[in-house]
PDB file as gemmi writes it, atoms N, CA and C in Angstrom:
CRYST1    1.000    1.000    1.000  90.00  90.00  90.00 P 1                      
ATOM      1  N   MET A   1      99.003 113.061  79.713  1.00  0.00           N  
ATOM      2  CA  MET A   1      99.293 113.300  78.444  1.00  0.00           C  
ATOM      3  C   MET A   1      99.243 112.802  77.489  1.00  0.00           C  
ATOM      4  N   THR A   2      98.473 113.158  76.429  1.00  0.00           N  
ATOM      5  CA  THR A   2      98.059 112.007  75.461  1.00  0.00           C  
ATOM      6  C   THR A   2      99.136 112.746  74.147  1.00  0.00           C  
ATOM      7  N   SER A   3      99.378 111.361  73.353  1.00  0.00           N  
ATOM      8  CA  SER A   3     100.033 111.870  72.263  1.00  0.00           C  
ATOM      9  C   SER A   3      99.201 112.418  71.215  1.00  0.00           C  
ATOM     10  N   PRO A   4      99.665 113.371  70.352  1.00  0.00           N  
ATOM     11  CA  PRO A   4      98.836 114.099  69.305  1.00  0.00           C  
ATOM     12  C   PRO A   4      98.220 113.069  68.367  1.00  0.00           C  
ATOM     13  N   ASN A   5      99.233 112.112  67.938  1.00  0.00           N  
ATOM     14  CA  ASN A   5      98.648 111.016  67.116  1.00  0.00           C  
ATOM     15  C   ASN A   5      97.681 109.844  67.711  1.00  0.00           C  
ATOM     16  N   LEU A   6      97.890 109.873  68.824  1.00  0.00           N  
ATOM     17  CA  LEU A   6      96.780 109.204  69.415  1.00  0.00           C  
ATOM     18  C   LEU A   6      95.256 109.602  69.682  1.00  0.00           C  
ATOM     19  N   LYS A   7      95.459 111.062  69.667  1.00  0.00           N  
ATOM     20  CA  LYS A   7      94.027 111.808  70.311  1.00  0.00           C  
ATOM     21  C   LYS A   7      92.813 111.832  69.066  1.00  0.00           C  
ATOM     22  N   PRO A   8      93.263 111.693  68.101  1.00  0.00           N  
ATOM     23  CA  PRO A   8      92.024 111.284  67.123  1.00  0.00           C  
ATOM     24  C   PRO A   8      91.539 109.855  67.109  1.00  0.00           C  
ATOM     25  N   ARG A   9      92.535 108.771  67.227  1.00  0.00           N  
ATOM     26  CA  ARG A   9      91.940 107.672  67.181  1.00  0.00           C  
ATOM     27  C   ARG A   9      91.393 107.206  68.574  1.00  0.00           C  
ATOM     28  N   LEU A  10      91.687 108.296  69.673  1.00  0.00           N  
ATOM     29  CA  LEU A  10      90.854 107.925  70.883  1.00  0.00           C  
ATOM     30  C   LEU A  10      89.458 108.732  70.732  1.00  0.00           C  
ATOM     31  N   SER A  11      89.597 109.834  69.853  1.00  0.00           N  
ATOM     32  CA  SER A  11      88.299 110.338  69.790  1.00  0.00           C  
ATOM     33  C   SER A  11      87.486 109.503  69.013  1.00  0.00           C  
ATOM     34  N   GLU A  12      87.813 108.986  68.159  1.00  0.00           N  
ATOM     35  CA  GLU A  12      86.967 108.150  67.024  1.00  0.00           C  
ATOM     36  C   GLU A  12      86.572 106.684  67.917  1.00  0.00           C  
ATOM     37  N   LEU A  13      87.445 106.288  68.836  1.00  0.00           N  
ATOM     38  CA  LEU A  13      86.879 104.825  69.382  1.00  0.00           C  
ATOM     39  C   LEU A  13      85.692 105.354  70.578  1.00  0.00           C  
ATOM     40  N   LYS A  14      85.883 106.493  70.922  1.00  0.00           N  
ATOM     41  CA  LYS A  14      85.108 106.978  71.824  1.00  0.00           C  
ATOM     42  C   LYS A  14      83.473 107.258  71.400  1.00  0.00           C  
ATOM     43  N   ARG A  15      83.742 107.854  70.016  1.00  0.00           N  
ATOM     44  CA  ARG A  15      82.647 108.096  69.146  1.00  0.00           C  
ATOM     45  C   ARG A  15      81.733 106.935  69.041  1.00  0.00           C  
ATOM     46  N   TRP A  16      82.430 105.650  68.584  1.00  0.00           N  
ATOM     47  CA  TRP A  16      81.948 104.215  68.146  1.00  0.00           C  
ATOM     48  C   TRP A  16      81.264 103.841  69.628  1.00  0.00           C  
ATOM     49  N   ILE A  17      82.231 103.707  70.700  1.00  0.00           N  
ATOM     50  CA  ILE A  17      81.689 103.121  71.892  1.00  0.00           C  
ATOM     51  C   ILE A  17      80.392 104.069  72.463  1.00  0.00           C  
ATOM     52  N   LEU A  18      80.194 105.369  71.916  1.00  0.00           N  
ATOM     53  CA  LEU A  18      79.177 106.079  72.794  1.00  0.00           C  
ATOM     54  C   LEU A  18      77.893 105.788  71.505  1.00  0.00           C  
ATOM     55  N   MET A  19      78.247 105.453  70.233  1.00  0.00           N  
ATOM     56  CA  MET A  19      77.178 104.873  69.338  1.00  0.00           C  
ATOM     57  C   MET A  19      76.390 103.620  69.667  1.00  0.00           C  
ATOM     58  N   ILE A  20      77.491 102.579  70.039  1.00  0.00           N  
ATOM     59  CA  ILE A  20      77.204 101.367  70.467  1.00  0.00           C  
ATOM     60  C   ILE A  20      76.241 101.297  71.564  1.00  0.00           C  
ATOM     61  N   ASP A  21      76.772 102.239  72.705  1.00  0.00           N  
ATOM     62  CA  ASP A  21      76.202 102.299  73.912  1.00  0.00           C  
ATOM     63  C   ASP A  21      74.914 102.949  74.069  1.00  0.00           C  
ATOM     64  N   ASN A  22      74.485 103.924  73.258  1.00  0.00           N  
ATOM     65  CA  ASN A  22      73.370 104.615  72.756  1.00  0.00           C  
ATOM     66  C   ASN A  22      72.417 103.609  72.108  1.00  0.00           C  
ATOM     67  N   LEU A  23      73.216 103.023  71.229  1.00  0.00           N  
ATOM     68  CA  LEU A  23      71.954 101.780  70.579  1.00  0.00           C  
ATOM     69  C   LEU A  23      71.148 101.138  71.802  1.00  0.00           C  
ATOM     70  N   ARG A  24      72.063 100.537  72.447  1.00  0.00           N  
ATOM     71  CA  ARG A  24      71.574  99.315  73.675  1.00  0.00           C  
ATOM     72  C   ARG A  24      70.841 100.486  74.813  1.00  0.00           C  
ATOM     73  N   GLY A  25      70.752 101.652  74.662  1.00  0.00           N  
ATOM     74  CA  GLY A  25      70.288 102.364  75.941  1.00  0.00           C  
ATOM     75  C   GLY A  25      70.742 102.655  77.026  1.00  0.00           C  
ATOM     76  N   GLY A  26      72.393 102.734  76.973  1.00  0.00           N  
ATOM     77  CA  GLY A  26      73.036 102.986  78.067  1.00  0.00           C  
ATOM     78  C   GLY A  26      73.699 104.592  77.985  1.00  0.00           C  
ATOM     79  N   ASP A  27      74.402 104.824  79.014  1.00  0.00           N  
ATOM     80  CA  ASP A  27      74.793 106.214  79.352  1.00  0.00           C  
ATOM     81  C   ASP A  27      76.346 106.030  78.469  1.00  0.00           C  
ATOM     82  N   ASP A  28      77.149 107.424  78.924  1.00  0.00           N  
ATOM     83  CA  ASP A  28      78.293 107.225  78.129  1.00  0.00           C  
ATOM     84  C   ASP A  28      79.304 106.791  79.021  1.00  0.00           C  
ATOM     85  N   GLY A  29      79.153 106.260  80.067  1.00  0.00           N  
ATOM     86  CA  GLY A  29      79.956 105.954  81.133  1.00  0.00           C  
ATOM     87  C   GLY A  29      81.092 104.753  80.645  1.00  0.00           C  
ATOM     88  N   ALA A  30      80.791 103.866  79.518  1.00  0.00           N  
ATOM     89  CA  ALA A  30      81.534 102.724  78.885  1.00  0.00           C  
ATOM     90  C   ALA A  30      82.716 103.732  78.063  1.00  0.00           C  
ATOM     91  N   ALA A  31      82.292 104.532  77.632  1.00  0.00           N  
ATOM     92  CA  ALA A  31      83.137 105.433  76.645  1.00  0.00           C  
ATOM     93  C   ALA A  31      84.179 106.453  77.242  1.00  0.00           C  
ATOM     94  N   GLU A  32      83.916 106.696  78.405  1.00  0.00           N  
ATOM     95  CA  GLU A  32      84.839 107.414  79.290  1.00  0.00           C  
ATOM     96  C   GLU A  32      85.657 106.598  79.967  1.00  0.00           C  
ATOM     97  N   ALA A  33      85.324 105.405  80.500  1.00  0.00           N  
ATOM     98  CA  ALA A  33      86.078 104.446  80.907  1.00  0.00           C  
ATOM     99  C   ALA A  33      87.359 103.794  80.109  1.00  0.00           C  
ATOM    100  N   VAL A  34      86.711 103.577  78.975  1.00  0.00           N  
ATOM    101  CA  VAL A  34      87.937 103.125  77.841  1.00  0.00           C  
ATOM    102  C   VAL A  34      88.757 104.095  77.344  1.00  0.00           C  
ATOM    103  N   THR A  35      88.211 105.381  76.925  1.00  0.00           N  
ATOM    104  CA  THR A  35      89.167 106.490  76.964  1.00  0.00           C  
ATOM    105  C   THR A  35      90.156 106.930  78.023  1.00  0.00           C  
ATOM    106  N   SER A  36      89.717 106.826  79.332  1.00  0.00           N  
ATOM    107  CA  SER A  36      90.492 106.788  80.393  1.00  0.00           C  
ATOM    108  C   SER A  36      91.825 105.612  80.449  1.00  0.00           C  
ATOM    109  N   HIS A  37      91.200 104.803  80.149  1.00  0.00           N  
ATOM    110  CA  HIS A  37      92.228 103.203  80.256  1.00  0.00           C  
ATOM    111  C   HIS A  37      93.153 103.222  79.109  1.00  0.00           C  
ATOM    112  N   PHE A  38      92.661 103.801  78.117  1.00  0.00           N  
ATOM    113  CA  PHE A  38      94.257 104.132  77.223  1.00  0.00           C  
ATOM    114  C   PHE A  38      95.161 105.362  77.114  1.00  0.00           C  
ATOM    115  N   THR A  39      94.162 106.543  77.650  1.00  0.00           N  
ATOM    116  CA  THR A  39      95.344 107.512  78.035  1.00  0.00           C  
ATOM    117  C   THR A  39      96.277 107.376  79.663  1.00  0.00           C  
ATOM    118  N   GLY A  40      95.478 106.721  80.195  1.00  0.00           N  
ATOM    119  CA  GLY A  40      96.274 106.245  81.632  1.00  0.00           C  
ATOM    120  C   GLY A  40      97.639 105.522  80.961  1.00  0.00           C  
ATOM    121  N   GLY A  41      97.476 104.759  80.070  1.00  0.00           N  
ATOM    122  CA  GLY A  41      98.613 103.578  79.746  1.00  0.00           C  
ATOM    123  C   GLY A  41      99.342 104.282  79.182  1.00  0.00           C  
ATOM    124  N   VAL A  42      99.126 105.568  78.288  1.00  0.00           N  
ATOM    125  CA  VAL A  42     100.021 106.405  77.726  1.00  0.00           C  
ATOM    126  C   VAL A  42     100.920 107.447  78.475  1.00  0.00           C  
ATOM    127  N   THR A  43      99.797 107.680  79.312  1.00  0.00           N  
ATOM    128  CA  THR A  43     100.614 108.723  80.562  1.00  0.00           C  
ATOM    129  C   THR A  43     101.715 107.812  81.548  1.00  0.00           C  
ATOM    130  N   GLY A  44     101.169 106.573  81.518  1.00  0.00           N  
ATOM    131  CA  GLY A  44     102.098 105.637  82.482  1.00  0.00           C  
ATOM    132  C   GLY A  44     103.520 105.425  81.565  1.00  0.00           C  
ATOM    133  N   ALA A  45     103.618 105.279  80.375  1.00  0.00           N  
ATOM    134  CA  ALA A  45     104.565 105.168  79.554  1.00  0.00           C  
ATOM    135  C   ALA A  45     105.662 106.539  79.488  1.00  0.00           C  
ATOM    136  N   ALA A  46     104.706 107.217  79.370  1.00  0.00           N  
ATOM    137  CA  ALA A  46     105.500 108.665  79.400  1.00  0.00           C  
ATOM    138  C   ALA A  46     106.206 108.921  80.735  1.00  0.00           C  
ATOM    139  N   LYS A  47     105.507 108.581  81.711  1.00  0.00           N  
ATOM    140  CA  LYS A  47     106.027 108.911  83.120  1.00  0.00           C  
ATOM    141  C   LYS A  47     107.096 107.905  83.366  1.00  0.00           C  
ATOM    142  N   PHE A  48     107.190 106.873  82.893  1.00  0.00           N  
ATOM    143  CA  PHE A  48     108.336 106.074  83.000  1.00  0.00           C  
ATOM    144  C   PHE A  48     109.658 106.310  82.060  1.00  0.00           C  
ATOM    145  N   VAL A  49     109.136 106.867  80.966  1.00  0.00           N  
ATOM    146  CA  VAL A  49     110.530 107.570  80.301  1.00  0.00           C  
ATOM    147  C   VAL A  49     111.047 108.668  80.769  1.00  0.00           C  
ATOM    148  N   THR A  50     110.274 109.865  81.045  1.00  0.00           N  
ATOM    149  CA  THR A  50     110.774 110.796  81.796  1.00  0.00           C  
ATOM    150  C   THR A  50     111.375 110.459  82.938  1.00  0.00           C  
ATOM    151  N   SER A  51     110.774 109.659  84.011  1.00  0.00           N  
ATOM    152  CA  SER A  51     111.420 109.038  85.160  1.00  0.00           C  
ATOM    153  C   SER A  51     112.956 108.701  84.901  1.00  0.00           C  
ATOM    154  N   THR A  52     112.943 107.893  83.820  1.00  0.00           N  
ATOM    155  CA  THR A  52     114.343 107.327  83.437  1.00  0.00           C  
ATOM    156  C   THR A  52     115.040 108.217  82.977  1.00  0.00           C  
ATOM    157  N   VAL A  53     114.854 109.226  82.198  1.00  0.00           N  
ATOM    158  CA  VAL A  53     115.731 110.441  81.536  1.00  0.00           C  
ATOM    159  C   VAL A  53     115.989 111.257  83.012  1.00  0.00           C  
ATOM    160  N   GLY A  54     115.136 111.312  83.790  1.00  0.00           N  
ATOM    161  CA  GLY A  54     115.403 112.419  84.766  1.00  0.00           C  
ATOM    162  C   GLY A  54     116.383 112.045  85.779  1.00  0.00           C  
ATOM    163  N   ASN A  55     116.288 110.562  86.195  1.00  0.00           N  
ATOM    164  CA  ASN A  55     117.312 110.173  86.950  1.00  0.00           C  
ATOM    165  C   ASN A  55     118.368 109.811  86.341  1.00  0.00           C  
ATOM    166  N   THR A  56     118.545 109.739  85.234  1.00  0.00           N  
ATOM    167  CA  THR A  56     119.841 109.555  84.435  1.00  0.00           C  
ATOM    168  C   THR A  56     120.326 110.998  84.457  1.00  0.00           C  
ATOM    169  N   VAL A  57     119.686 111.695  84.302  1.00  0.00           N  
ATOM    170  CA  VAL A  57     120.500 113.272  84.045  1.00  0.00           C  
ATOM    171  C   VAL A  57     120.848 113.701  85.498  1.00  0.00           C  
ATOM    172  N   GLY A  58     119.786 113.461  86.434  1.00  0.00           N  
ATOM    173  CA  GLY A  58     120.032 113.933  87.606  1.00  0.00           C  
ATOM    174  C   GLY A  58     121.267 113.054  88.503  1.00  0.00           C  
ATOM    175  N   GLY A  59     121.294 111.922  87.968  1.00  0.00           N  
ATOM    176  CA  GLY A  59     122.774 110.910  88.374  1.00  0.00           C  
ATOM    177  C   GLY A  59     123.896 111.526  87.856  1.00  0.00           C  
ATOM    178  N   VAL A  60     124.167 111.711  86.992  1.00  0.00           N  
ATOM    179  CA  VAL A  60     125.023 112.269  86.096  1.00  0.00           C  
ATOM    180  C   VAL A  60     125.210 113.847  86.516  1.00  0.00           C  
ATOM    181  N   GLY A  61     124.258 114.552  86.737  1.00  0.00           N  
ATOM    182  CA  GLY A  61     124.804 115.933  87.294  1.00  0.00           C  
ATOM    183  C   GLY A  61     125.425 115.926  88.774  1.00  0.00           C  
ATOM    184  N   ARG A  62     124.724 115.167  89.396  1.00  0.00           N  
ATOM    185  CA  ARG A  62     125.092 114.773  90.935  1.00  0.00           C  
ATOM    186  C   ARG A  62     126.710 114.339  90.988  1.00  0.00           C  
ATOM    187  N   THR A  63     127.071 113.328  89.859  1.00  0.00           N  
ATOM    188  CA  THR A  63     128.366 112.753  90.216  1.00  0.00           C  
ATOM    189  C   THR A  63     129.357 114.000  89.564  1.00  0.00           C  
ATOM    190  N   ALA A  64     129.065 114.733  88.590  1.00  0.00           N  
ATOM    191  CA  ALA A  64     129.847 115.924  88.115  1.00  0.00           C  
ATOM    192  C   ALA A  64     129.974 116.720  89.255  1.00  0.00           C  
ATOM    193  N   GLY A  65     128.894 117.073  89.978  1.00  0.00           N  
ATOM    194  CA  GLY A  65     128.877 118.099  91.118  1.00  0.00           C  
ATOM    195  C   GLY A  65     129.901 117.610  92.408  1.00  0.00           C  
ATOM    196  N   ASN A  66     129.835 116.277  92.434  1.00  0.00           N  
ATOM    197  CA  ASN A  66     130.564 115.509  93.588  1.00  0.00           C  
ATOM    198  C   ASN A  66     132.228 115.494  93.080  1.00  0.00           C  
ATOM    199  N   VAL A  67     132.054 115.498  92.041  1.00  0.00           N  
ATOM    200  CA  VAL A  67     133.712 115.392  91.342  1.00  0.00           C  
ATOM    201  C   VAL A  67     134.299 116.639  91.482  1.00  0.00           C  
ATOM    202  N   VAL A  68     133.824 117.779  90.890  1.00  0.00           N  
ATOM    203  CA  VAL A  68     133.929 119.213  90.559  1.00  0.00           C  
ATOM    204  C   VAL A  68     134.526 119.637  92.371  1.00  0.00           C  
ATOM    205  N   GLY A  69     133.257 119.332  93.179  1.00  0.00           N  
ATOM    206  CA  GLY A  69     133.159 119.695  94.654  1.00  0.00           C  
ATOM    207  C   GLY A  69     134.534 118.984  95.400  1.00  0.00           C  
ATOM    208  N   ALA A  70     134.628 117.936  95.171  1.00  0.00           N  
ATOM    209  CA  ALA A  70     135.991 117.358  95.940  1.00  0.00           C  
ATOM    210  C   ALA A  70     136.959 117.840  95.375  1.00  0.00           C  
ATOM    211  N   ALA A  71     137.093 117.839  93.733  1.00  0.00           N  
ATOM    212  CA  ALA A  71     138.299 118.248  93.217  1.00  0.00           C  
ATOM    213  C   ALA A  71     138.767 119.957  93.800  1.00  0.00           C  
ATOM    214  N   THR A  72     137.898 120.580  93.675  1.00  0.00           N  
ATOM    215  CA  THR A  72     138.024 121.838  94.348  1.00  0.00           C  
ATOM    216  C   THR A  72     138.182 122.467  95.961  1.00  0.00           C  
ATOM    217  N   ARG A  73     137.811 121.135  96.600  1.00  0.00           N  
ATOM    218  CA  ARG A  73     138.097 121.199  97.994  1.00  0.00           C  
ATOM    219  C   ARG A  73     139.442 120.828  98.051  1.00  0.00           C  
ATOM    220  N   GLY A  74     139.741 119.772  97.189  1.00  0.00           N  
ATOM    221  CA  GLY A  74     141.257 119.419  97.126  1.00  0.00           C  
ATOM    222  C   GLY A  74     142.403 120.151  96.923  1.00  0.00           C  
ATOM    223  N   ILE A  75     142.150 121.047  95.909  1.00  0.00           N  
ATOM    224  CA  ILE A  75     142.879 122.227  95.462  1.00  0.00           C  
ATOM    225  C   ILE A  75     142.851 123.224  96.682  1.00  0.00           C  
ATOM    226  N   GLY A  76     141.732 123.795  97.315  1.00  0.00           N  
ATOM    227  CA  GLY A  76     141.981 124.275  98.539  1.00  0.00           C  
ATOM    228  C   GLY A  76     142.696 124.007  99.413  1.00  0.00           C  
ATOM    229  N   ASP A  77     142.694 122.676  99.973  1.00  0.00           N  
ATOM    230  CA  ASP A  77     143.432 122.217 101.028  1.00  0.00           C  
ATOM    231  C   ASP A  77     144.910 122.140 100.597  1.00  0.00           C  
ATOM    232  N   THR A  78     145.195 122.022  99.269  1.00  0.00           N  
ATOM    233  CA  THR A  78     146.688 121.433  98.763  1.00  0.00           C  
ATOM    234  C   THR A  78     147.333 123.123  98.918  1.00  0.00           C  
ATOM    235  N   LEU A  79     146.599 123.730  98.729  1.00  0.00           N  
ATOM    236  CA  LEU A  79     147.131 125.330  98.534  1.00  0.00           C  
ATOM    237  C   LEU A  79     147.245 126.074  99.879  1.00  0.00           C  
ATOM    238  N   THR A  80     146.110 125.416 100.721  1.00  0.00           N  
ATOM    239  CA  THR A  80     146.560 125.974 102.314  1.00  0.00           C  
ATOM    240  C   THR A  80     147.897 125.166 102.679  1.00  0.00           C  
ATOM    241  N   SER A  81     147.975 123.770 102.501  1.00  0.00           N  
ATOM    242  CA  SER A  81     149.190 123.371 102.968  1.00  0.00           C  
ATOM    243  C   SER A  81     150.272 123.550 102.532  1.00  0.00           C  
ATOM    244  N   ALA A  82     150.358 124.283 101.068  1.00  0.00           N  
ATOM    245  CA  ALA A  82     151.578 124.721 100.594  1.00  0.00           C  
ATOM    246  C   ALA A  82     152.189 125.901 101.113  1.00  0.00           C  
ATOM    247  N   THR A  83     150.887 126.610 101.454  1.00  0.00           N  
ATOM    248  CA  THR A  83     151.361 127.979 101.648  1.00  0.00           C  
ATOM    249  C   THR A  83     151.127 128.430 103.197  1.00  0.00           C  
ATOM    250  N   GLY A  84     151.041 127.571 104.105  1.00  0.00           N  
ATOM    251  CA  GLY A  84     150.775 127.749 105.595  1.00  0.00           C  
ATOM    252  C   GLY A  84     149.615 128.767 105.792  1.00  0.00           C  
ATOM    253  N   SER A  85     149.806 129.661 106.652  1.00  0.00           N  
ATOM    254  CA  SER A  85     148.842 130.371 107.479  1.00  0.00           C  
ATOM    255  C   SER A  85     148.397 131.544 106.361  1.00  0.00           C  
ATOM    256  N   ALA A  86     149.563 131.757 105.745  1.00  0.00           N  
ATOM    257  CA  ALA A  86     149.478 132.818 104.771  1.00  0.00           C  
ATOM    258  C   ALA A  86     148.252 132.847 103.519  1.00  0.00           C  
ATOM    259  N   GLY A  87     148.508 131.870 102.930  1.00  0.00           N  
ATOM    260  CA  GLY A  87     147.681 131.070 101.981  1.00  0.00           C  
ATOM    261  C   GLY A  87     146.347 130.589 102.656  1.00  0.00           C  
ATOM    262  N   LYS A  88     146.156 130.465 103.960  1.00  0.00           N  
ATOM    263  CA  LYS A  88     144.865 129.751 104.450  1.00  0.00           C  
ATOM    264  C   LYS A  88     143.444 130.412 103.915  1.00  0.00           C  
ATOM    265  N   PRO A  89     143.679 131.569 104.088  1.00  0.00           N  
ATOM    266  CA  PRO A  89     142.439 132.348 103.711  1.00  0.00           C  
ATOM    267  C   PRO A  89     141.765 131.996 102.277  1.00  0.00           C  
ATOM    268  N   VAL A  90     142.766 132.028 101.269  1.00  0.00           N  
ATOM    269  CA  VAL A  90     142.710 131.761  99.930  1.00  0.00           C  
ATOM    270  C   VAL A  90     142.138 130.262  99.866  1.00  0.00           C  
ATOM    271  N   GLY A  91     143.003 129.622 100.453  1.00  0.00           N  
ATOM    272  CA  GLY A  91     142.463 128.078 100.425  1.00  0.00           C  
ATOM    273  C   GLY A  91     141.294 127.553 100.865  1.00  0.00           C  
ATOM    274  N   ASP A  92     140.985 128.288 101.808  1.00  0.00           N  
ATOM    275  CA  ASP A  92     139.548 128.046 102.386  1.00  0.00           C  
ATOM    276  C   ASP A  92     138.710 128.606 101.485  1.00  0.00           C  
ATOM    277  N   ALA A  93     138.804 129.637 100.983  1.00  0.00           N  
ATOM    278  CA  ALA A  93     137.678 130.343 100.125  1.00  0.00           C  
ATOM    279  C   ALA A  93     137.574 129.287  98.685  1.00  0.00           C  
ATOM    280  N   ILE A  94     138.719 128.696  98.492  1.00  0.00           N  
ATOM    281  CA  ILE A  94     138.573 127.984  97.509  1.00  0.00           C  
ATOM    282  C   ILE A  94     137.864 126.624  97.752  1.00  0.00           C  
ATOM    283  N   GLY A  95     138.204 126.128  98.826  1.00  0.00           N  
ATOM    284  CA  GLY A  95     137.511 124.833  99.358  1.00  0.00           C  
ATOM    285  C   GLY A  95     136.056 125.015  99.504  1.00  0.00           C  
ATOM    286  N   SER A  96     135.365 126.288 100.052  1.00  0.00           N  
ATOM    287  CA  SER A  96     134.058 126.875 100.029  1.00  0.00           C  
ATOM    288  C   SER A  96     133.489 126.718  98.704  1.00  0.00           C  
ATOM    289  N   ILE A  97     134.264 127.224  97.803  1.00  0.00           N  
ATOM    290  CA  ILE A  97     133.449 127.321  96.361  1.00  0.00           C  
ATOM    291  C   ILE A  97     133.297 125.835  96.012  1.00  0.00           C  
ATOM    292  N   GLY A  98     134.186 125.292  96.090  1.00  0.00           N  
ATOM    293  CA  GLY A  98     134.010 123.499  96.024  1.00  0.00           C  
ATOM    294  C   GLY A  98     132.437 122.906  96.610  1.00  0.00           C  
ATOM    295  N   THR A  99     132.581 123.528  97.973  1.00  0.00           N  
ATOM    296  CA  THR A  99     131.414 123.079  98.678  1.00  0.00           C  
ATOM    297  C   THR A  99     129.984 123.393  98.121  1.00  0.00           C  
ATOM    298  N   GLY A 100     130.105 124.529  97.555  1.00  0.00           N  
ATOM    299  CA  GLY A 100     128.822 125.164  97.157  1.00  0.00           C  
ATOM    300  C   GLY A 100     128.689 124.880  95.785  1.00  0.00           C  
ATOM    301  N   VAL A 101     129.731 124.620  95.295  1.00  0.00           N  
ATOM    302  CA  VAL A 101     129.416 123.793  93.608  1.00  0.00           C  
ATOM    303  C   VAL A 101     128.573 122.373  93.824  1.00  0.00           C  
ATOM    304  N   GLN A 102     128.987 121.839  94.911  1.00  0.00           N  
ATOM    305  CA  GLN A 102     128.643 120.094  95.022  1.00  0.00           C  
ATOM    306  C   GLN A 102     127.240 120.567  95.470  1.00  0.00           C  
ATOM    307  N   SER A 103     126.882 121.525  96.545  1.00  0.00           N  
ATOM    308  CA  SER A 103     125.358 121.591  96.924  1.00  0.00           C  
ATOM    309  C   SER A 103     124.432 122.224  95.937  1.00  0.00           C  
ATOM    310  N   GLY A 104     124.772 123.109  95.276  1.00  0.00           N  
ATOM    311  CA  GLY A 104     124.087 123.511  94.166  1.00  0.00           C  
ATOM    312  C   GLY A 104     123.892 122.521  93.032  1.00  0.00           C  
ATOM    313  N   THR A 105     125.048 121.836  92.631  1.00  0.00           N  
ATOM    314  CA  THR A 105     124.497 120.739  91.555  1.00  0.00           C  
ATOM    315  C   THR A 105     123.774 119.565  92.315  1.00  0.00           C  
ATOM    316  N   GLU A 106     123.748 119.092  93.627  1.00  0.00           N  
ATOM    317  CA  GLU A 106     123.047 118.336  94.434  1.00  0.00           C  
ATOM    318  C   GLU A 106     121.604 118.755  94.151  1.00  0.00           C  
ATOM    319  N   SER A 107     121.445 120.041  94.237  1.00  0.00           N  
ATOM    320  CA  SER A 107     120.148 120.367  94.673  1.00  0.00           C  
ATOM    321  C   SER A 107     119.358 120.561  93.267  1.00  0.00           C  
ATOM    322  N   VAL A 108     119.893 120.963  92.170  1.00  0.00           N  
ATOM    323  CA  VAL A 108     119.427 121.008  90.813  1.00  0.00           C  
ATOM    324  C   VAL A 108     119.227 119.580  90.150  1.00  0.00           C  
ATOM    325  N   SER A 109     120.370 118.325  90.636  1.00  0.00           N  
ATOM    326  CA  SER A 109     120.028 117.359  90.145  1.00  0.00           C  
ATOM    327  C   SER A 109     118.806 116.730  90.880  1.00  0.00           C  
ATOM    328  N   LYS A 110     118.599 116.987  91.755  1.00  0.00           N  
ATOM    329  CA  LYS A 110     117.192 116.278  92.782  1.00  0.00           C  
ATOM    330  C   LYS A 110     116.220 116.802  91.767  1.00  0.00           C  
ATOM    331  N   GLY A 111     116.034 118.287  91.863  1.00  0.00           N  
ATOM    332  CA  GLY A 111     114.884 118.983  91.118  1.00  0.00           C  
ATOM    333  C   GLY A 111     114.769 118.412  89.586  1.00  0.00           C  
ATOM    334  N   VAL A 112     115.825 117.899  88.935  1.00  0.00           N  
ATOM    335  CA  VAL A 112     115.781 117.376  87.662  1.00  0.00           C  
ATOM    336  C   VAL A 112     114.953 115.643  87.744  1.00  0.00           C  
ATOM    337  N   GLU A 113     115.541 115.069  88.728  1.00  0.00           N  
ATOM    338  CA  GLU A 113     114.920 113.938  89.292  1.00  0.00           C  
ATOM    339  C   GLU A 113     113.375 113.957  89.387  1.00  0.00           C  
ATOM    340  N   ASN A 114     112.947 114.895  90.378  1.00  0.00           N  
ATOM    341  CA  ASN A 114     111.498 115.217  91.105  1.00  0.00           C  
ATOM    342  C   ASN A 114     110.613 115.733  89.736  1.00  0.00           C  
ATOM    343  N   ALA A 115     111.453 116.057  88.836  1.00  0.00           N  
ATOM    344  CA  ALA A 115     110.815 116.714  87.522  1.00  0.00           C  
ATOM    345  C   ALA A 115     110.418 115.577  86.389  1.00  0.00           C  
ATOM    346  N   GLY A 116     111.457 114.546  86.402  1.00  0.00           N  
ATOM    347  CA  GLY A 116     111.122 113.351  85.547  1.00  0.00           C  
ATOM    348  C   GLY A 116     110.306 112.577  86.175  1.00  0.00           C  
ATOM    349  N   GLU A 117     109.882 112.655  87.669  1.00  0.00           N  
ATOM    350  CA  GLU A 117     108.838 111.649  88.331  1.00  0.00           C  
ATOM    351  C   GLU A 117     107.584 112.391  88.369  1.00  0.00           C  
ATOM    352  N   TRP A 118     107.632 113.603  87.794  1.00  0.00           N  
ATOM    353  CA  TRP A 118     106.304 114.260  87.772  1.00  0.00           C  
ATOM    354  C   TRP A 118     106.137 115.094  89.129  1.00  0.00           C  
ATOM    355  N   LYS A 119     106.987 115.212  90.236  1.00  0.00           N  
ATOM    356  CA  LYS A 119     106.538 115.799  91.138  1.00  0.00           C  
ATOM    357  C   LYS A 119     106.928 117.035  91.154  1.00  0.00           C  
ATOM    358  N   ARG A 120     106.291 117.776  92.064  1.00  0.00           N  
ATOM    359  CA  ARG A 120     106.412 119.492  92.112  1.00  0.00           C  
ATOM    360  C   ARG A 120     107.661 119.678  93.123  1.00  0.00           C  
TER     361      ARG A 120                                                      
END                                                                             
C-alpha cells in the first residue's frame, strides 16, 4: 500500500531509472527492483503502525470485556448468594451474560489485532 503522495515520486523515479537503463542497453528490471524496494518500506511502516494500533485497541477491548464479564458474573453470584435457591436462576443468567460478554469481546479483540497485523 503506497502513500498517494509517494506514488508520483515513485513513478518519476522509475521513469528516470528506465531511461538510464535503456541508454546503457539494459532491461527494466532495475526500475522494478528500486520501485519494489521503496514501496516495500512504505508497506512495512504502514504494517508497523496498524499493528501497534490494532494491538492497543485489541488489548483495551479485551481488558474492558474482562472487567465487564467479571463484574457481571460477580453480580450474578452475589444475587444468587443473597436470594438463595429462589434467585439462583436469575443469578446464573446474569453470570452467563457476563461470560458471553467476555467471550464476545475476546473474539472481537483478536479480530482487531489480526486486522492490525494484516492477517485474515
